[in-house]
DRENDRENDO-238777 format. One record per residue (C-alpha): residue number from 1; x, y, z. Coordinates in nm, 2 decimals. Example, Ala and Ser with C-alpha at 12.3 -4.5 7.8 and 13.67 -1.06 7.14 Angstrom:
BEGIN
+------+--------+--------+--------+
: tido :      X :      Y :      Z :
+------+--------+--------+--------+
:    1 :   1.23 :  -0.45 :   0.78 :
:    2 :   1.37 :  -0.11 :   0.71 :
+------+--------+--------+--------+
REM end
This chain:
BEGIN
+------+--------+--------+--------+
: tido :      X :      Y :      Z :
+------+--------+--------+--------+
:    1 :  18.35 :   5.85 :   7.78 :
:    2 :  18.27 :   6.22 :   7.77 :
:    3 :  17.91 :   6.35 :   7.79 :
:    4 :  17.98 :   6.72 :   7.73 :
:    5 :  17.81 :   6.72 :   7.39 :
:    6 :  17.50 :   6.53 :   7.50 :
:    7 :  17.17 :   6.72 :   7.49 :
:    8 :  16.87 :   6.58 :   7.68 :
:    9 :  16.55 :   6.61 :   7.49 :
:   10 :  16.34 :   6.91 :   7.59 :
:   11 :  16.63 :   7.07 :   7.78 :
:   12 :  16.86 :   7.35 :   7.68 :
:   13 :  17.23 :   7.32 :   7.66 :
:   14 :  17.26 :   7.44 :   8.02 :
:   15 :  17.02 :   7.18 :   8.14 :
:   16 :  16.74 :   7.43 :   8.20 :
:   17 :  16.39 :   7.38 :   8.06 :
:   18 :  16.34 :   7.50 :   7.71 :
:   19 :  16.24 :   7.86 :   7.69 :
:   20 :  16.38 :   7.94 :   8.03 :
:   21 :  16.55 :   8.23 :   7.86 :
:   22 :  16.21 :   8.42 :   7.86 :
:   23 :  16.25 :   8.61 :   8.19 :
:   24 :  15.87 :   8.67 :   8.21 :
:   25 :  15.78 :   8.30 :   8.21 :
:   26 :  16.08 :   8.20 :   8.41 :
:   27 :  15.99 :   8.43 :   8.70 :
:   28 :  15.60 :   8.39 :   8.67 :
:   29 :  15.54 :   8.77 :   8.61 :
:   30 :  15.37 :   8.95 :   8.33 :
:   31 :  15.52 :   9.23 :   8.12 :
:   32 :  15.35 :   9.56 :   8.22 :
:   33 :  15.17 :   9.73 :   7.94 :
:   34 :  14.97 :  10.05 :   7.96 :
:   35 :  14.59 :  10.02 :   7.90 :
:   36 :  14.46 :  10.26 :   7.64 :
:   37 :  14.22 :  10.53 :   7.77 :
:   38 :  13.95 :  10.63 :   7.52 :
:   39 :  13.94 :  11.00 :   7.44 :
:   40 :  13.62 :  11.20 :   7.41 :
:   41 :  13.72 :  11.29 :   7.05 :
:   42 :  13.77 :  10.93 :   6.95 :
:   43 :  13.54 :  10.85 :   6.65 :
:   44 :  13.41 :  10.55 :   6.84 :
:   45 :  13.28 :  10.78 :   7.11 :
:   46 :  13.06 :  10.98 :   6.87 :
:   47 :  12.69 :  10.92 :   6.83 :
:   48 :  12.58 :  10.68 :   6.56 :
:   49 :  12.34 :  10.94 :   6.41 :
:   50 :  12.48 :  11.15 :   6.13 :
:   51 :  12.29 :  11.45 :   6.26 :
:   52 :  12.28 :  11.41 :   6.64 :
:   53 :  12.09 :  11.74 :   6.70 :
:   54 :  11.81 :  11.64 :   6.46 :
:   55 :  11.79 :  11.29 :   6.61 :
:   56 :  11.78 :  11.44 :   6.96 :
:   57 :  11.49 :  11.66 :   6.86 :
:   58 :  11.29 :  11.38 :   6.70 :
:   59 :  11.35 :  11.15 :   7.00 :
:   60 :  11.24 :  11.44 :   7.23 :
:   61 :  10.92 :  11.47 :   7.04 :
:   62 :  10.86 :  11.09 :   7.06 :
:   63 :  10.92 :  11.08 :   7.44 :
:   64 :  10.70 :  11.39 :   7.48 :
:   65 :  10.42 :  11.20 :   7.29 :
:   66 :  10.47 :  10.91 :   7.52 :
:   67 :  10.44 :  11.13 :   7.83 :
:   68 :  10.12 :  11.28 :   7.68 :
:   69 :   9.98 :  10.93 :   7.61 :
:   70 :  10.04 :  10.80 :   7.96 :
:   71 :   9.89 :  11.12 :   8.11 :
:   72 :   9.59 :  11.09 :   7.87 :
:   73 :   9.54 :  10.73 :   8.00 :
:   74 :   9.52 :  10.86 :   8.36 :
:   75 :   9.27 :  11.13 :   8.26 :
:   76 :   9.05 :  10.88 :   8.07 :
:   77 :   9.06 :  10.63 :   8.35 :
:   78 :   8.97 :  10.90 :   8.61 :
:   79 :   8.68 :  11.01 :   8.40 :
:   80 :   8.57 :  10.65 :   8.34 :
:   81 :   8.56 :  10.69 :   7.96 :
:   82 :   8.51 :  10.41 :   7.70 :
:   83 :   8.74 :  10.12 :   7.73 :
:   84 :   8.89 :  10.18 :   7.38 :
:   85 :   9.02 :  10.52 :   7.49 :
:   86 :   9.21 :  10.35 :   7.78 :
:   87 :   9.37 :  10.10 :   7.54 :
:   88 :   9.46 :  10.36 :   7.28 :
:   89 :   9.61 :  10.61 :   7.53 :
:   90 :   9.80 :  10.36 :   7.74 :
:   91 :   9.92 :  10.15 :   7.44 :
:   92 :  10.02 :  10.46 :   7.24 :
:   93 :  10.20 :  10.62 :   7.54 :
:   94 :  10.40 :  10.31 :   7.63 :
:   95 :  10.48 :  10.24 :   7.26 :
:   96 :  10.62 :  10.59 :   7.21 :
:   97 :  10.82 :  10.57 :   7.53 :
:   98 :  10.97 :  10.24 :   7.42 :
:   99 :  11.05 :  10.38 :   7.07 :
:  100 :  11.22 :  10.68 :   7.23 :
:  101 :  11.43 :  10.48 :   7.46 :
:  102 :  11.54 :  10.24 :   7.18 :
:  103 :  11.62 :  10.53 :   6.94 :
:  104 :  11.82 :  10.70 :   7.22 :
:  105 :  12.03 :  10.40 :   7.27 :
:  106 :  12.08 :  10.33 :   6.90 :
:  107 :  12.15 :  10.67 :   6.76 :
:  108 :  12.28 :  10.89 :   7.05 :
:  109 :  12.50 :  10.66 :   7.24 :
:  110 :  12.87 :  10.61 :   7.14 :
:  111 :  12.86 :  10.39 :   6.83 :
:  112 :  13.18 :  10.19 :   6.90 :
:  113 :  13.29 :   9.92 :   6.85 :
:  114 :  13.50 :   9.89 :   7.16 :
:  115 :  13.75 :   9.61 :   7.17 :
:  116 :  13.96 :   9.55 :   7.48 :
:  117 :  14.29 :   9.38 :   7.39 :
:  118 :  14.35 :   9.08 :   7.61 :
:  119 :  14.72 :   9.10 :   7.71 :
:  120 :  14.90 :   8.87 :   7.94 :
:  121 :  15.03 :   9.19 :   8.10 :
:  122 :  14.84 :   9.36 :   8.38 :
:  123 :  14.82 :   9.73 :   8.43 :
:  124 :  14.95 :   9.91 :   8.73 :
:  125 :  14.70 :  10.02 :   9.00 :
:  126 :  14.74 :  10.38 :   8.88 :
:  127 :  14.65 :  10.28 :   8.52 :
:  128 :  14.35 :  10.08 :   8.63 :
:  129 :  14.22 :  10.38 :   8.85 :
:  130 :  14.27 :  10.61 :   8.55 :
:  131 :  14.07 :  10.38 :   8.33 :
:  132 :  13.79 :  10.35 :   8.58 :
:  133 :  13.78 :  10.73 :   8.62 :
:  134 :  13.76 :  10.78 :   8.25 :
:  135 :  13.47 :  10.54 :   8.22 :
:  136 :  13.28 :  10.71 :   8.49 :
:  137 :  13.35 :  11.05 :   8.34 :
:  138 :  13.23 :  10.97 :   7.99 :
:  139 :  12.92 :  10.79 :   8.12 :
:  140 :  12.82 :  11.10 :   8.32 :
:  141 :  12.90 :  11.33 :   8.03 :
:  142 :  12.68 :  11.13 :   7.79 :
:  143 :  12.38 :  11.18 :   8.03 :
:  144 :  12.46 :  11.54 :   8.10 :
:  145 :  12.46 :  11.61 :   7.73 :
:  146 :  12.12 :  11.45 :   7.69 :
:  147 :  11.96 :  11.61 :   8.00 :
:  148 :  11.64 :  11.71 :   7.82 :
:  149 :  11.58 :  11.35 :   7.70 :
:  150 :  11.66 :  11.21 :   8.04 :
:  151 :  11.41 :  11.46 :   8.19 :
:  152 :  11.14 :  11.36 :   7.94 :
:  153 :  11.20 :  10.99 :   8.00 :
:  154 :  11.20 :  11.04 :   8.37 :
:  155 :  10.87 :  11.23 :   8.34 :
:  156 :  10.71 :  10.96 :   8.14 :
:  157 :  10.81 :  10.69 :   8.38 :
:  158 :  10.71 :  10.90 :   8.68 :
:  159 :  10.37 :  10.98 :   8.54 :
:  160 :  10.32 :  10.61 :   8.45 :
:  161 :  10.41 :  10.52 :   8.81 :
:  162 :  10.15 :  10.76 :   8.94 :
:  163 :   9.89 :  10.65 :   8.69 :
:  164 :   9.95 :  10.29 :   8.78 :
:  165 :   9.80 :  10.35 :   9.13 :
:  166 :   9.48 :  10.50 :   8.98 :
:  167 :   9.30 :  10.17 :   8.96 :
:  168 :   9.36 :  10.11 :   9.33 :
:  169 :   9.25 :  10.46 :   9.43 :
:  170 :   8.95 :  10.47 :   9.21 :
:  171 :   8.83 :  10.12 :   9.31 :
:  172 :   8.79 :  10.25 :   9.66 :
:  173 :   8.52 :  10.49 :   9.53 :
:  174 :   8.46 :  10.85 :   9.64 :
:  175 :   8.50 :  10.95 :  10.00 :
:  176 :   8.16 :  10.92 :  10.17 :
:  177 :   8.19 :  11.25 :  10.35 :
:  178 :   7.87 :  11.31 :  10.55 :
:  179 :   7.65 :  11.11 :  10.30 :
:  180 :   7.60 :  10.85 :  10.57 :
:  181 :   7.43 :  11.10 :  10.79 :
:  182 :   7.24 :  11.34 :  10.56 :
:  183 :   7.00 :  11.33 :  10.27 :
:  184 :   6.87 :  11.59 :  10.02 :
:  185 :   6.53 :  11.61 :  10.19 :
:  186 :   6.46 :  11.94 :  10.36 :
:  187 :   6.16 :  12.15 :  10.45 :
:  188 :   5.96 :  12.23 :  10.14 :
:  189 :   6.11 :  11.96 :   9.92 :
:  190 :   5.83 :  11.85 :   9.68 :
:  191 :   5.77 :  11.47 :   9.65 :
:  192 :   5.82 :  11.34 :   9.29 :
:  193 :   5.84 :  11.00 :   9.13 :
:  194 :   6.15 :  10.87 :   8.94 :
:  195 :   6.01 :  11.05 :   8.63 :
:  196 :   6.00 :  11.38 :   8.81 :
:  197 :   5.62 :  11.39 :   8.83 :
:  198 :   5.50 :  11.56 :   9.15 :
:  199 :   5.27 :  11.36 :   9.38 :
:  200 :   4.93 :  11.52 :   9.44 :
:  201 :   4.73 :  11.44 :   9.75 :
:  202 :   4.46 :  11.28 :   9.53 :
:  203 :   4.70 :  11.06 :   9.34 :
:  204 :   4.72 :  10.75 :   9.56 :
:  205 :   4.43 :  10.53 :   9.66 :
:  206 :   4.42 :  10.37 :  10.01 :
:  207 :   4.66 :  10.08 :  10.02 :
:  208 :   4.88 :  10.21 :   9.74 :
:  209 :   5.26 :  10.25 :   9.76 :
:  210 :   5.52 :  10.43 :   9.55 :
:  211 :   5.88 :  10.55 :   9.57 :
:  212 :   5.94 :  10.92 :   9.58 :
:  213 :   6.24 :  11.15 :   9.58 :
:  214 :   6.30 :  11.52 :   9.66 :
:  215 :   6.24 :  11.72 :   9.35 :
:  216 :   6.56 :  11.79 :   9.15 :
:  217 :   6.74 :  11.48 :   9.28 :
:  218 :   6.54 :  11.20 :   9.12 :
:  219 :   6.78 :  11.15 :   8.83 :
:  220 :   7.12 :  11.12 :   9.01 :
:  221 :   7.22 :  10.76 :   9.10 :
:  222 :   7.40 :  10.86 :   9.42 :
:  223 :   7.12 :  11.09 :   9.53 :
:  224 :   6.86 :  10.82 :   9.46 :
:  225 :   7.05 :  10.57 :   9.67 :
:  226 :   7.03 :  10.79 :   9.98 :
:  227 :   6.71 :  10.98 :   9.92 :
:  228 :   6.47 :  10.70 :   9.81 :
:  229 :   6.16 :  10.71 :  10.02 :
:  230 :   5.86 :  10.48 :  10.02 :
:  231 :   5.52 :  10.66 :  10.03 :
:  232 :   5.21 :  10.47 :  10.15 :
:  233 :   4.85 :  10.59 :  10.19 :
:  234 :   4.68 :  10.41 :  10.47 :
:  235 :   4.38 :  10.64 :  10.52 :
:  236 :   4.21 :  10.96 :  10.41 :
:  237 :   4.26 :  11.11 :  10.75 :
:  238 :   4.58 :  11.21 :  10.93 :
:  239 :   4.76 :  10.93 :  11.11 :
:  240 :   4.99 :  10.95 :  11.42 :
:  241 :   5.25 :  10.68 :  11.41 :
:  242 :   5.44 :  10.78 :  11.72 :
:  243 :   5.39 :  11.04 :  12.00 :
:  244 :   5.52 :  11.38 :  11.87 :
:  245 :   5.44 :  11.29 :  11.51 :
:  246 :   5.07 :  11.40 :  11.51 :
:  247 :   5.11 :  11.62 :  11.20 :
:  248 :   5.36 :  11.41 :  11.00 :
:  249 :   5.11 :  11.21 :  10.80 :
:  250 :   4.84 :  11.44 :  10.64 :
:  251 :   4.55 :  11.28 :  10.45 :
:  252 :   4.67 :  10.94 :  10.56 :
:  253 :   5.01 :  10.95 :  10.37 :
:  254 :   5.30 :  10.80 :  10.55 :
:  255 :   5.66 :  10.82 :  10.42 :
:  256 :   5.96 :  10.61 :  10.54 :
:  257 :   6.31 :  10.58 :  10.42 :
:  258 :   6.33 :  10.29 :  10.18 :
:  259 :   6.67 :  10.18 :  10.31 :
:  260 :   6.65 :   9.89 :  10.54 :
:  261 :   6.82 :   9.95 :  10.88 :
:  262 :   6.97 :   9.60 :  10.85 :
:  263 :   7.20 :   9.62 :  10.54 :
:  264 :   7.05 :   9.90 :  10.33 :
:  265 :   6.84 :   9.68 :  10.10 :
:  266 :   6.53 :   9.85 :   9.95 :
:  267 :   6.22 :   9.80 :  10.15 :
:  268 :   5.98 :   9.78 :   9.86 :
:  269 :   5.71 :   9.54 :   9.95 :
:  270 :   5.39 :   9.64 :  10.13 :
:  271 :   5.15 :   9.39 :  10.30 :
:  272 :   4.83 :   9.59 :  10.31 :
:  273 :   4.63 :   9.34 :  10.52 :
:  274 :   4.90 :   9.33 :  10.79 :
:  275 :   5.00 :   9.69 :  10.73 :
:  276 :   5.37 :   9.58 :  10.72 :
:  277 :   5.66 :   9.70 :  10.50 :
:  278 :   5.87 :   9.40 :  10.40 :
:  279 :   6.24 :   9.39 :  10.30 :
:  280 :   6.27 :   9.12 :  10.04 :
:  281 :   6.63 :   9.05 :  10.11 :
:  282 :   6.62 :   8.92 :  10.46 :
:  283 :   6.25 :   8.94 :  10.54 :
:  284 :   6.26 :   9.22 :  10.80 :
:  285 :   5.91 :   9.35 :  10.86 :
:  286 :   5.82 :   9.70 :  10.98 :
:  287 :   5.49 :   9.81 :  11.13 :
:  288 :   5.37 :  10.10 :  10.92 :
:  289 :   5.12 :  10.24 :  11.18 :
:  290 :   5.37 :  10.21 :  11.47 :
:  291 :   5.66 :  10.42 :  11.34 :
:  292 :   5.80 :  10.13 :  11.12 :
:  293 :   5.92 :   9.94 :  11.43 :
:  294 :   6.06 :   9.61 :  11.32 :
:  295 :   5.84 :   9.31 :  11.41 :
:  296 :   6.04 :   9.04 :  11.24 :
:  297 :   6.38 :   8.98 :  11.09 :
:  298 :   6.73 :   9.11 :  11.16 :
:  299 :   6.66 :   9.49 :  11.13 :
:  300 :   6.78 :   9.64 :  11.46 :
:  301 :   6.58 :   9.97 :  11.45 :
:  302 :   6.28 :  10.14 :  11.29 :
:  303 :   6.28 :  10.30 :  10.95 :
:  304 :   6.33 :  10.68 :  10.98 :
:  305 :   6.00 :  10.86 :  10.90 :
:  306 :   5.98 :  11.17 :  10.68 :
:  307 :   5.74 :  11.44 :  10.80 :
:  308 :   5.49 :  11.55 :  10.53 :
:  309 :   5.27 :  11.85 :  10.46 :
:  310 :   5.04 :  11.95 :  10.18 :
:  311 :   5.10 :  12.28 :  10.00 :
:  312 :   4.83 :  12.52 :   9.88 :
:  313 :   4.80 :  12.34 :   9.54 :
:  314 :   4.75 :  12.00 :   9.70 :
:  315 :   5.10 :  11.86 :   9.63 :
:  316 :   5.29 :  11.67 :   9.90 :
:  317 :   5.60 :  11.82 :  10.04 :
:  318 :   5.85 :  11.74 :  10.31 :
:  319 :   5.77 :  11.93 :  10.63 :
:  320 :   6.14 :  11.88 :  10.73 :
:  321 :   6.43 :  11.64 :  10.66 :
:  322 :   6.49 :  11.31 :  10.83 :
:  323 :   6.56 :  11.34 :  11.20 :
:  324 :   6.83 :  11.07 :  11.20 :
:  325 :   7.06 :  10.89 :  10.95 :
:  326 :   6.90 :  10.66 :  10.71 :
:  327 :   7.01 :  10.31 :  10.62 :
:  328 :   7.21 :  10.06 :  10.82 :
:  329 :   7.32 :  10.16 :  11.17 :
:  330 :   7.68 :  10.26 :  11.24 :
:  331 :   7.88 :  10.36 :  11.55 :
:  332 :   7.69 :  10.68 :  11.62 :
:  333 :   7.33 :  10.78 :  11.56 :
:  334 :   7.14 :  11.09 :  11.66 :
:  335 :   6.79 :  11.22 :  11.68 :
:  336 :   6.90 :  11.57 :  11.57 :
:  337 :   6.77 :  11.70 :  11.24 :
:  338 :   7.07 :  11.63 :  11.01 :
:  339 :   6.93 :  11.76 :  10.68 :
+------+--------+--------+--------+
REM end
């Protein structure tokens, strides 16, 4: 019985699998097809805006406003202006930068759409290299054509990066310079109270105490912190607190720095009966008649004394500046006149 006319299901007449006539599938290879390379004059490569130049100018103005806003925030923060100015300037600057970046991407980038056909075929290495080079070329061209916008955007982000470190720098406070060693007291400085009223030799009664400053520096917070001096009247006659200070306390007035030599707290209490200046923070006690030598508490050294004199009109003045740094001790001290 002949079987020449028999056909097995799913097999061709020659016994091969169905479709084996397709050389691509039979051999396992793909048909090479060239990949299209987008041209720069392709309509899909054009910006989405109908008037690119106008859009570019508007976006440039928006980015410029963002740069100005961020810079204004830095200036407001540096000058310690009202909180609402910080919020308005920073919020406005970042908002404008965001709008500019969004508008740039929406209106000035190629509008597309770009659809890559998915073929079973694979391009040759040369074709793939050409496509990659074309992508790199058009990407660079887009940014070169928008150099002004890129510069403005970079400026805005750069200024924001600088401004972002302002809180860290400003929180450190101003550099101390030589403020740890000198005060504004000098020879001839007239003693005034916080209201600027000069101190006359007849103003204080025995046992009285007041805080004084060099005239002209009584209203500045930083100057007050380093210049504050406690003035005590212990007698009507000159007093010698230490050898060499015979003429420092005319008419019984004695002046010491108000900054405690322990931690800089204000030494503002006077115990008249014991003739002691007392620091209320850590209870250091200083002997007024013995050069403010500490008699109790953690203070390590005496309070610096300010030499006084009385002018021709009866007002108290500094005969010289402090002869050593005031306040807490640090790694180096001196007895040289540092005013």
